[in-house]
N, C-alpha and C positions, 0 to 999 in steps of 0.2 A: 669697794681695793679687796683684793682677795692677794690673799696668799703665796703664792710659790713653790713648788715642790723645795726648792733652794730655800731659801728660806723658813721650810716649817721646818727641815732639816738639822737648819744651826740651829734654829728655836729650841729645837729639842736634845742639840750637843750642850747650848747652853745649861742648861734644863740637866742632862746629866753627868757634866761638867761641876755643877753649884752644890748639885743637891748629892749630889754619888747613887749608884749604879743601887745601890743596894736598897736605899732610900726612896727611893722609886716607886715602888708597886706599895709601899705603905704611906705616901701619900695619894696615890689611883686612890687602895681602899679605902685614905675617910672622906676620899674626893666622890665614891660611889655614896657611903651609904650619909655623907650630908645633904647631897641629893636627891637620898631616897628621905629622908626626914623634911624637908623641904617640900615635897612634890606631897608626902602623907599631911603637913601642918594644911597645903591651900583643899586639899580633900578636907579635909576637917574645918578647912574658913568657910570654906562652899558654902557644906549640910550645915552647918547652923547660923550660917545666910542668908540660905533659901530659908531653910524649919520657921526663923528669925520669921524671917517676907510672908510665911503663910501665917502665921500669928498673927500679924498687925492687920492680912489681909481679913484673912477671922478676923479680927475684933468691932473692922470700918462695915464688911457687911455686912456681918455679923452671921452662923451658920447658916447655906443653903438645901442643907438635909432638912433643919425647921421649916415648920411652916407658920405663913402669918397671922 
């Protein structure tokens, strides 16, 4: 279900009325920072999971550079 231009304008108008025009930029900045922190956390989590997976793989298979 897609929002049309009129529905979007109505939602934006309601937001402006509820929060006021001065608060909207502050809210947008806070959302941007939150989004950045969330993405940073995802990257760090993925890096940590990859590191742990390679440690487990190495523990199971042994060091591939080491000759038996």
